BAFI-3210 file (N, C-alpha, C; in Angstrom, 3 decimals, decimal comma, padded with zeros to 6 digits):
// residues 242
n [1|2|3|4|5|6|7|8|9|10|11|12|13|14|15|16|17|18|19|20|21|22|23|24|25|26|27|28|29|30|31|32|33|34|35|36|37|38|39|40|41|42|43|44|45|46|47|48|49|50|51|52|53|54|55|56|57|58|59|60|61|62|63|64|65|66|67|68|69|70|71|72|73|74|75|76|77|78|79|80|81|82|83|84|85|86|87|88|89|90|91|92|93|94|95|96|97|98|99|100|101|102|103|104|105|106|107|108|109|110|111|112|113|114|115|116|117|118|119|120|121|122|123|124|125|126|127|128|129|130|131|132|133|134|135|136|137|138|139|140|141|142|143|144|145|146|147|148|149|150|151|152|153|154|155|156|157|158|159|160|161|162|163|164|165|166|167|168|169|170|171|172|173|174|175|176|177|178|179|180|181|182|183|184|185|186|187|188|189|190|191|192|193|194|195|196|197|198|199|200|201|202|203|204|205|206|207|208|209|210|211|212|213|214|215|216|217|218|219|220|221|222|223|224|225|226|227|228|229|230|231|232|233|234|235|236|237|238|239|240|241|242]
n.u [077,282|075,350|072,819|069,927|068,706|067,183|065,504|064,008|062,642|060,978|059,328|058,074|056,689|054,889|053,440|052,306|050,697|048,829|047,601|046,389|044,608|043,034|041,915|040,453|038,569|037,284|036,263|034,490|032,683|031,706|030,517|028,586|027,086|026,098|024,479|022,597|021,539|020,365|018,427|016,996|015,839|013,789|010,339|006,753|003,837|000,690|-002,907|-005,365|-008,766|-011,358|-014,678|-017,689|-021,012|-023,031|-025,533|-026,718|-026,137|-026,983|-029,452|-030,365|-032,989|-034,561|-037,567|-039,411|-041,576|-044,060|-045,792|-048,366|-049,611|-051,518|-051,250|-048,711|-048,336|-050,285|-049,159|-046,860|-048,138|-049,383|-047,129|-046,038|-048,099|-048,212|-045,667|-045,821|-047,717|-046,274|-044,215|-045,670|-046,691|-044,348|-043,401|-045,495|-045,154|-042,886|-040,405|-037,590|-037,654|-035,245|-034,182|-035,310|-035,305|-035,589|-035,685|-035,159|-037,863|-037,944|-038,813|-040,586|-041,352|-043,374|-044,220|-042,113|-040,188|-038,130|-038,307|-039,783|-043,145|-045,841|-048,101|-050,225|-049,505|-051,310|-050,959|-049,236|-047,104|-044,837|-043,620|-040,933|-040,202|-038,233|-038,220|-036,074|-034,967|-032,677|-031,329|-030,445|-031,960|-032,773|-034,820|-037,289|-037,499|-037,638|-040,077|-041,774|-041,398|-042,798|-045,356|-045,941|-047,781|-050,097|-050,002|-050,037|-052,680|-053,769|-053,434|-050,850|-048,237|-045,783|-042,340|-040,934|-039,578|-037,418|-033,852|-032,725|-034,451|-034,070|-033,516|-030,584|-028,280|-025,964|-023,030|-021,322|-019,539|-016,989|-014,391|-014,630|-014,750|-012,570|-009,938|-010,431|-011,240|-008,978|-007,229|-008,503|-008,306|-005,537|-005,022|-006,390|-004,842|-002,476|-003,286|-003,601|-000,956|000,360|-000,740|000,333|003,068|003,145|002,398|004,582|006,651|007,958|008,939|007,075|008,006|008,737|006,893|007,594|006,824|003,918|000,716|-002,145|-005,244|-007,755|-010,706|-013,913|-017,297|-020,460|-023,854|-025,684|-027,526|-029,905|-032,429|-032,128|-030,769|-029,995|-028,506|-025,164|-022,240|-019,072|-015,720|-012,345|-009,044|-006,020|-002,589|000,075|003,482|005,462|008,412|010,099|011,440|013,535]
n.v [013,656|016,554|017,221|019,239|019,955|021,909|022,850|020,574|020,307|022,495|021,822|019,564|020,727|022,368|020,423|019,055|021,070|021,421|018,926|019,031|021,154|020,031|017,809|019,176|020,549|018,338|017,151|019,135|019,107|016,498|016,648|018,639|017,317|015,212|016,593|017,666|015,291|014,271|016,207|015,743|013,353|013,890|013,591|013,321|011,526|011,024|010,652|010,264|010,641|009,358|009,449|008,163|008,092|005,675|004,225|000,945|-001,682|-004,230|-006,466|-008,932|-010,832|-012,857|-014,436|-015,759|-018,323|-020,125|-023,260|-025,536|-028,827|-031,820|-033,855|-035,173|-035,184|-033,344|-031,116|-030,630|-029,972|-027,593|-025,994|-025,890|-024,589|-022,075|-021,176|-020,850|-018,818|-016,714|-016,449|-015,717|-013,293|-011,752|-011,639|-010,253|-007,769|-006,842|-008,035|-009,725|-012,954|-014,385|-013,518|-014,857|-017,509|-020,811|-022,596|-025,860|-027,101|-027,071|-029,578|-030,396|-032,941|-033,075|-035,084|-036,771|-035,571|-035,452|-033,841|-031,213|-030,437|-032,584|-031,938|-032,221|-031,261|-029,080|-029,419|-031,973|-031,862|-029,381|-026,816|-024,937|-022,601|-020,946|-018,293|-016,751|-013,559|-012,206|-009,427|-006,636|-004,443|-002,276|-000,452|-001,513|-003,922|-003,001|-001,691|-003,873|-005,157|-003,475|-004,063|-006,622|-007,504|-008,014|-010,644|-011,859|-011,571|-013,543|-015,810|-016,686|-017,308|-015,346|-015,218|-012,863|-011,695|-013,188|-013,679|-014,871|-014,169|-011,543|-008,845|-008,333|-005,881|-004,937|-003,263|-003,379|-002,187|-001,226|-000,849|001,151|003,564|003,619|004,823|007,657|008,008|007,223|009,200|011,437|010,818|010,908|013,613|014,796|013,843|015,244|017,858|017,764|017,220|019,526|021,427|020,559|020,924|023,689|024,535|023,666|025,196|024,262|022,965|021,272|018,297|015,868|012,787|010,160|007,568|005,646|004,223|002,353|001,957|-000,603|-000,766|-000,115|-001,110|-000,224|-000,165|002,874|003,520|001,841|002,126|002,706|000,574|000,154|002,266|002,786|003,321|004,091|003,763|004,791|004,865|006,499|006,236|008,374|009,292|012,099|013,957|016,362|019,663|022,408]
n.w [009,704|010,369|012,650|012,858|015,675|016,854|014,823|014,356|016,747|016,644|014,486|015,511|017,596|016,239|014,838|016,991|017,984|015,922|016,043|018,568|018,179|016,187|017,534|019,445|017,879|016,733|019,058|019,867|017,728|017,932|020,456|019,971|018,047|019,598|021,389|019,596|018,624|020,926|021,336|019,048|019,637|021,345|021,879|021,356|022,124|020,788|020,504|017,995|017,213|015,144|014,118|012,697|011,457|009,973|007,864|008,247|005,858|005,529|006,653|008,964|009,705|011,821|011,816|014,164|015,225|017,173|017,602|018,662|019,359|019,852|018,164|016,201|013,413|012,718|013,939|012,378|010,013|010,798|011,232|008,611|007,294|008,584|007,955|005,177|005,089|006,211|004,319|002,006|002,885|003,225|000,572|-000,627|000,534|-000,657|-000,236|-001,475|-003,078|-002,954|-000,612|001,467|003,745|005,269|008,359|009,868|011,706|015,294|017,439|020,382|022,630|025,162|026,860|026,968|028,433|031,328|033,496|035,463|036,701|037,790|036,480|033,738|030,458|028,248|025,513|023,878|022,021|020,880|018,693|017,293|014,876|012,374|010,110|008,051|007,073|004,903|003,829|001,683|001,513|003,600|004,235|003,195|004,647|007,293|007,205|006,845|009,270|010,985|010,288|010,947|012,745|011,432|010,617|013,096|013,801|012,356|013,758|014,193|016,405|017,491|018,603|019,405|021,511|022,298|022,367|020,124|018,136|017,514|015,266|013,247|012,364|009,887|008,870|006,000|004,264|005,001|004,008|002,138|003,496|005,108|004,353|004,417|007,073|008,512|007,688|008,809|011,552|011,884|011,322|013,446|015,539|015,046|015,569|018,337|019,047|018,139|019,834|022,258|021,731|021,454|024,005|025,434|024,542|022,229|018,986|016,570|014,999|012,438|011,830|014,015|014,797|013,959|014,470|013,634|015,168|015,849|013,869|015,117|015,196|016,145|017,401|017,229|019,236|021,398|020,323|017,661|016,054|013,453|012,663|012,486|014,412|013,540|014,500|015,014|016,325|016,026|016,815|017,159|017,038|017,430|016,568|018,626|018,880|019,991]
ca.u [076,145|074,923|071,340|069,428|067,712|066,289|064,485|063,125|061,763|059,945|058,369|057,282|055,782|053,813|052,617|051,521|049,675|047,760|046,872|045,547|043,499|042,161|041,161|039,493|037,467|036,548|035,505|033,363|031,709|031,042|029,656|027,443|026,251|025,417|023,402|021,565|020,889|019,504|017,266|016,235|015,148|012,614|009,143|005,477|002,915|-000,687|-003,924|-006,369|-010,009|-012,269|-015,962|-018,610|-022,253|-023,457|-026,691|-026,382|-026,512|-027,472|-030,272|-030,687|-034,183|-035,186|-038,972|-039,564|-042,925|-044,278|-047,085|-048,555|-050,663|-051,393|-050,967|-047,434|-048,546|-051,019|-048,219|-046,052|-049,018|-049,540|-045,868|-045,935|-049,120|-047,779|-044,487|-046,289|-048,370|-045,222|-043,540|-046,567|-046,761|-043,086|-043,356|-046,483|-044,630|-041,742|-039,158|-037,172|-037,677|-033,887|-033,821|-036,078|-034,863|-036,344|-034,942|-035,894|-038,542|-037,496|-039,997|-040,447|-042,378|-043,409|-044,418|-040,824|-039,291|-037,980|-038,281|-041,018|-044,116|-046,671|-049,286|-050,236|-049,572|-052,491|-050,538|-048,064|-046,025|-044,687|-042,601|-040,414|-039,744|-037,694|-038,137|-035,043|-034,822|-031,317|-031,583|-029,727|-032,949|-033,130|-036,085|-038,422|-037,583|-038,103|-041,519|-042,458|-041,370|-043,843|-046,673|-045,996|-048,956|-051,162|-049,944|-050,445|-054,142|-054,166|-053,225|-049,446|-047,672|-044,367|-041,514|-040,035|-038,851|-036,228|-032,614|-032,495|-035,374|-033,782|-032,859|-029,181|-027,930|-024,534|-022,436|-020,317|-018,705|-016,004|-013,205|-014,884|-014,579|-011,350|-008,878|-010,808|-011,279|-007,592|-006,689|-009,084|-007,733|-004,157|-005,092|-006,779|-003,677|-001,525|-003,807|-003,263|000,497|000,722|-001,117|001,328|004,332|003,003|002,384|005,913|007,625|008,721|008,526|006,664|008,763|008,140|006,372|008,589|006,111|002,462|000,009|-003,589|-006,021|-008,790|-012,002|-015,019|-018,623|-021,476|-025,120|-025,694|-028,251|-030,784|-033,628|-031,794|-029,645|-029,617|-027,525|-023,926|-021,172|-017,762|-014,744|-010,954|-008,079|-004,648|-001,552|001,169|004,597|006,136|009,652|010,026|012,711|013,422]
ca.v [014,513|017,407|017,275|020,499|019,579|023,046|022,879|019,414|020,603|023,445|021,069|018,704|021,598|022,782|019,244|018,818|022,123|021,085|017,766|019,502|021,933|019,090|017,047|020,085|020,753|017,079|016,994|020,080|018,626|015,321|017,115|019,322|016,291|014,476|017,455|017,725|013,982|014,178|017,042|015,099|012,219|014,347|013,258|013,311|010,530|011,502|009,815|010,981|009,884|009,650|008,759|008,399|007,335|005,152|003,336|-000,442|-002,070|-005,615|-006,809|-010,346|-010,799|-014,162|-014,389|-017,031|-018,544|-021,423|-023,917|-026,661|-029,753|-033,147|-034,786|-034,762|-034,845|-032,085|-030,044|-030,311|-029,275|-026,226|-025,283|-025,631|-023,613|-020,761|-020,782|-020,360|-017,521|-015,709|-016,247|-014,957|-011,938|-011,066|-011,378|-009,213|-006,492|-006,406|-008,732|-010,593|-014,392|-014,835|-013,050|-015,627|-018,891|-021,501|-023,564|-027,070|-026,836|-027,760|-030,200|-030,839|-033,859|-032,801|-036,327|-037,461|-034,824|-036,074|-032,821|-030,443|-030,954|-033,695|-031,432|-032,614|-030,110|-029,077|-029,986|-032,830|-031,449|-027,961|-026,612|-023,585|-022,493|-019,634|-017,837|-015,719|-012,601|-011,660|-008,471|-005,360|-003,365|-002,019|000,279|-002,414|-004,879|-002,300|-001,459|-005,151|-005,402|-002,681|-004,567|-008,056|-007,815|-008,505|-012,106|-012,264|-011,625|-014,781|-016,931|-017,074|-016,852|-015,001|-015,159|-011,745|-011,249|-014,006|-013,112|-015,459|-013,585|-010,127|-008,544|-007,907|-004,944|-005,010|-002,350|-004,236|-001,449|-000,501|-000,500|002,371|004,765|003,492|005,815|008,994|008,030|007,188|010,545|012,330|010,486|011,403|015,074|015,124|013,586|016,334|019,037|017,581|017,335|020,944|022,119|020,173|021,585|025,114|024,718|023,348|026,034|023,401|022,904|019,919|017,779|014,831|011,614|009,147|006,287|005,766|002,938|002,484|001,067|-001,381|-000,139|-000,709|-000,776|-000,489|000,533|004,214|003,348|000,677|002,402|002,783|-000,343|000,169|003,337|002,269|004,257|003,534|004,491|004,345|005,716|006,385|006,662|008,961|009,854|013,160|014,523|017,722|020,405|023,752]
ca.w [009,309|011,480|012,777|013,417|016,698|017,129|013,762|014,559|017,884|016,189|013,661|016,407|018,344|015,314|014,601|018,192|018,071|014,965|016,553|019,676|017,594|015,487|018,532|020,074|016,915|016,645|020,293|019,842|016,756|018,501|021,540|019,360|017,420|020,667|021,894|018,573|018,585|022,104|021,075|017,988|020,209|022,093|021,108|022,056|021,578|020,910|019,867|017,215|017,083|014,032|014,256|011,588|011,532|008,683|007,902|007,929|004,500|005,559|007,808|009,150|010,548|012,050|012,250|014,885|015,755|017,827|017,390|019,587|018,931|020,454|017,074|015,617|012,001|012,702|014,298|011,194|009,066|011,297|010,979|007,170|006,919|009,070|007,186|003,876|005,321|006,407|003,036|001,133|003,435|002,914|-000,871|-000,889|001,030|-001,448|000,079|-002,577|-002,739|-002,638|000,733|002,443|003,966|006,319|009,162|010,245|012,985|016,508|018,038|021,769|023,112|026,598|027,623|027,050|029,316|032,639|034,544|035,537|037,662|037,316|035,786|032,327|029,552|027,382|024,235|024,040|021,130|020,529|017,653|017,058|013,493|012,019|008,719|008,127|005,967|004,767|002,756|001,611|001,460|004,997|004,321|002,994|005,756|008,491|007,032|007,079|010,713|011,624|009,877|011,216|013,575|010,551|010,665|014,432|013,811|011,674|014,660|014,307|017,673|017,296|019,812|019,121|022,702|022,530|021,796|018,802|017,164|017,350|013,991|013,307|011,299|009,595|007,891|005,363|003,311|005,799|003,209|001,366|004,321|005,910|004,100|004,881|008,532|008,994|007,454|009,811|012,861|011,892|011,425|014,819|016,382|014,840|016,275|019,753|019,175|017,955|021,071|023,261|021,390|021,747|025,463|025,983|023,833|021,333|017,600|016,192|013,869|011,615|012,531|014,370|014,696|013,850|014,449|013,479|016,005|015,179|013,637|015,869|014,677|017,167|017,176|017,823|020,495|021,395|019,549|016,237|015,822|012,042|012,511|013,043|014,736|013,215|015,310|014,937|017,031|015,536|017,748|016,381|017,831|016,689|017,112|019,140|018,913|020,584]
c.u [075,645|073,406|070,951|068,308|066,723|065,164|063,502|062,160|060,645|058,893|057,472|056,273|054,602|052,862|051,728|050,404|048,503|046,921|045,920|044,343|042,502|041,315|040,110|038,288|036,611|035,696|034,300|032,262|030,961|030,089|028,417|026,497|025,470|024,249|022,264|020,798|019,930|018,251|016,360|015,402|013,951|011,370|007,903|004,567|001,478|-001,617|-004,931|-007,578|-010,775|-013,526|-016,864|-019,855|-022,701|-024,692|-026,260|-026,848|-026,951|-028,317|-030,516|-031,817|-034,770|-036,610|-039,288|-040,981|-043,017|-045,664|-047,157|-049,728|-050,447|-051,101|-049,717|-047,586|-049,297|-050,129|-047,374|-046,890|-049,227|-048,294|-045,751|-046,921|-048,705|-046,554|-044,891|-046,989|-047,326|-044,520|-044,399|-046,665|-045,508|-043,004|-044,322|-045,968|-043,345|-040,413|-038,846|-037,230|-036,302|-033,464|-034,469|-035,543|-035,591|-035,439|-035,793|-036,579|-037,979|-038,728|-039,680|-041,637|-042,403|-043,609|-043,108|-039,838|-039,283|-037,868|-039,598|-041,984|-044,972|-047,909|-049,182|-050,396|-050,790|-052,181|-049,258|-046,871|-046,029|-043,537|-042,197|-039,804|-039,252|-037,718|-037,194|-035,008|-033,400|-031,353|-030,686|-030,675|-033,503|-034,509|-037,292|-038,593|-038,083|-039,600|-042,313|-042,489|-042,519|-045,239|-046,861|-047,204|-050,126|-051,195|-050,344|-051,952|-054,669|-053,836|-051,791|-048,866|-046,178|-043,645|-040,472|-039,217|-037,566|-035,029|-032,390|-033,372|-035,118|-033,102|-031,434|-028,886|-026,414|-024,163|-021,238|-019,337|-017,638|-014,813|-013,391|-014,626|-013,305|-010,336|-009,204|-010,809|-009,870|-006,949|-007,207|-008,491|-006,305|-004,120|-005,452|-005,630|-002,667|-001,984|-003,443|-001,760|000,954|000,387|-000,100|002,647|004,282|003,071|003,754|007,022|008,548|008,179|008,192|007,401|007,988|007,628|007,497|007,988|004,618|001,853|-001,484|-004,290|-007,063|-010,042|-013,054|-016,335|-019,647|-022,753|-025,081|-026,403|-029,206|-032,008|-033,377|-030,599|-029,184|-028,695|-026,256|-022,915|-019,838|-016,710|-013,351|-010,076|-006,693|-003,694|-000,338|002,218|005,356|007,451|009,377|011,416|012,459|013,244]
c.v [015,253|017,515|018,558|020,159|020,693|023,099|021,719|019,648|021,546|022,720|020,179|019,517|022,022|021,625|018,937|019,816|021,832|019,901|018,170|020,272|021,002|018,283|017,908|020,305|019,500|016,842|017,897|019,588|017,412|015,710|017,799|018,326|015,512|015,273|017,508|016,410|013,814|015,019|016,387|013,952|012,636|014,111|013,339|012,308|010,981|010,522|010,714|010,107|010,329|008,805|009,128|007,543|006,948|004,273|001,935|-000,780|-003,532|-005,799|-008,307|-010,414|-012,207|-013,988|-015,746|-017,151|-019,939|-021,955|-025,110|-027,515|-031,077|-034,224|-034,318|-034,382|-033,530|-030,907|-029,633|-029,573|-027,817|-025,383|-024,924|-024,546|-022,203|-020,253|-020,222|-019,007|-016,411|-015,411|-015,398|-013,499|-011,144|-010,708|-010,248|-007,833|-006,053|-007,043|-009,702|-012,062|-014,921|-014,461|-013,879|-017,057|-019,472|-022,473|-024,811|-026,816|-027,671|-028,265|-030,658|-031,732|-033,751|-034,071|-037,092|-036,736|-035,433|-035,047|-032,049|-031,057|-032,038|-033,230|-031,744|-031,375|-030,230|-029,706|-030,778|-032,307|-029,922|-027,827|-025,147|-023,555|-021,072|-019,442|-016,641|-014,873|-012,046|-010,726|-007,246|-004,176|-003,110|-001,384|-000,627|-003,351|-004,206|-001,988|-002,737|-005,477|-004,690|-003,223|-006,053|-008,456|-008,320|-010,038|-012,629|-012,403|-012,874|-016,018|-017,411|-016,469|-016,617|-014,936|-014,058|-011,286|-012,044|-013,393|-013,596|-014,835|-012,105|-009,875|-008,049|-007,026|-004,903|-003,909|-003,067|-003,487|-000,624|-000,038|000,804|003,640|004,724|004,588|007,199|009,071|007,990|008,562|011,531|012,086|011,013|012,921|015,500|014,886|014,729|017,607|018,954|017,770|018,779|021,751|021,816|020,891|023,073|025,374|024,469|024,138|025,191|023,519|021,453|019,485|016,744|013,678|010,614|007,751|006,569|004,368|003,199|001,483|000,317|-000,533|-000,878|-000,211|-001,169|000,259|001,894|004,202|002,178|000,888|002,481|001,881|-000,374|001,351|002,896|003,396|003,553|004,406|003,911|005,355|005,447|006,932|007,117|009,552|010,837|013,530|015,943|018,357|021,779|024,795]
c.w [010,539|011,500|013,463|014,400|016,970|016,102|013,927|015,707|017,486|015,372|014,524|017,190|017,491|015,054|015,804|018,352|017,148|015,443|017,683|019,157|016,920|016,454|019,211|019,175|016,809|017,888|020,337|018,903|017,283|019,620|021,008|018,726|018,468|021,216|020,891|018,500|019,755|021,920|020,036|018,524|021,057|021,252|021,995|021,344|021,842|020,202|019,146|016,961|015,842|014,221|013,092|011,786|010,131|008,884|007,505|006,517|004,399|006,818|007,798|010,168|010,690|012,585|012,868|015,431|016,378|017,476|018,332|019,113|019,655|019,409|016,343|014,157|011,864|013,037|013,096|010,144|009,487|011,002|009,501|006,740|007,367|008,307|005,834|004,010|005,457|005,088|002,102|001,582|003,079|001,436|-001,245|-000,510|000,315|-001,126|-001,055|-002,154|-002,341|-001,217|001,834|002,527|005,173|007,063|009,369|011,584|014,117|017,259|019,457|022,118|024,634|027,428|027,774|027,952|030,704|033,760|034,508|036,539|037,020|036,567|034,297|031,465|028,657|026,034|024,430|023,241|020,935|019,545|017,607|015,664|013,227|010,510|008,735|006,865|006,010|003,564|002,853|001,600|002,866|005,117|004,200|004,185|007,025|008,398|007,299|008,574|011,417|011,333|010,200|012,062|012,731|010,549|012,047|014,538|013,114|012,503|014,777|015,580|017,484|018,641|019,640|020,302|022,950|021,821|020,366|017,728|016,927|016,001|014,208|012,103|011,138|008,609|007,284|004,459|004,022|004,962|002,432|002,176|005,158|005,631|004,647|006,406|009,124|008,829|008,505|011,191|012,974|012,020|012,851|015,798|016,254|015,552|017,757|019,968|019,044|019,207|022,172|023,008|021,730|023,244|026,092|025,288|022,953|019,912|017,247|014,936|013,087|012,489|012,776|014,231|014,580|013,804|014,396|014,375|015,201|014,977|014,462|015,286|015,736|016,798|017,864|019,172|020,343|020,511|018,047|015,933|014,373|011,705|013,228|013,281|014,500|013,881|015,101|015,658|016,469|016,598|016,944|017,333|016,947|017,368|017,590|019,099|019,512|019,481]
res [x|x|x|x|x|x|x|x|x|x|x|x|x|x|x|x|x|x|x|x|x|x|x|x|x|x|x|x|x|x|x|x|x|x|x|x|x|x|x|x|x|x|x|x|x|x|x|x|x|x|x|x|x|x|x|x|x|x|x|x|x|x|x|x|x|x|x|x|x|x|x|x|x|x|x|x|x|x|x|x|x|x|x|x|x|x|x|x|x|x|x|x|x|x|x|x|x|x|x|x|x|x|x|x|x|x|x|x|x|x|x|x|x|x|x|x|x|x|x|x|x|x|x|x|x|x|x|x|x|x|x|x|x|x|x|x|x|x|x|x|x|x|x|x|x|x|x|x|x|x|x|x|x|x|x|x|x|x|x|x|x|x|x|x|x|x|x|x|x|x|x|x|x|x|x|x|x|x|x|x|x|x|x|x|x|x|x|x|x|x|x|x|x|x|x|x|x|x|x|x|x|x|x|x|x|x|x|x|x|x|x|x|x|x|x|x|x|x|x|x|x|x|x|x|x|x|x|x|x|x|x|x|x|x|x|x|x|x|x|x|x|x]
***
């Protein structure tokens, strides 16, 4: 049998040519894909802030007073009498009975203390008592706070300067405003990202990663603790392209 070597060489040459062309095209496509992937990986990370002021919806007001007496039974009677005066005053001013609670009085026997100077105290026993108001009606409670001096004129000694006697204001309806604040924080983050993209001659792409920071609630200032400032920061990473 006679073999046509010349024809076989031509076929091999053509096959080799196609393989070279195919490898070249594949290499170009892989190189182009690598460049596009690298461009796709360009990104910018920005933060968006959302703030909102809300009025507190819960107030916890400890009304703390002291009494002193040389007779222990008489001291307890004084405490009970002052407690009833405070309760009657709160009810008269519109505070709900369910919002009022009482603590056990704290009694100190000064003759049993093993520190201090040798000077004899005027009263052997002293007591500290707290009447606590826990209410959702901020307006009524704040009005009562302004009128508490009426009870002071009846001989009740309040300890309003102590830390334990300071009213506490709480905003408890955070879930109602969370979605809108997160949306606002995300929009603000996008504004920052668009500005960055514009300044760097880039195009802003889709979101690559996003994380929501913790919500923080603080008083607006020392004079208006019942006005709460709610704050959240969202961190968003966007893709960039030319």
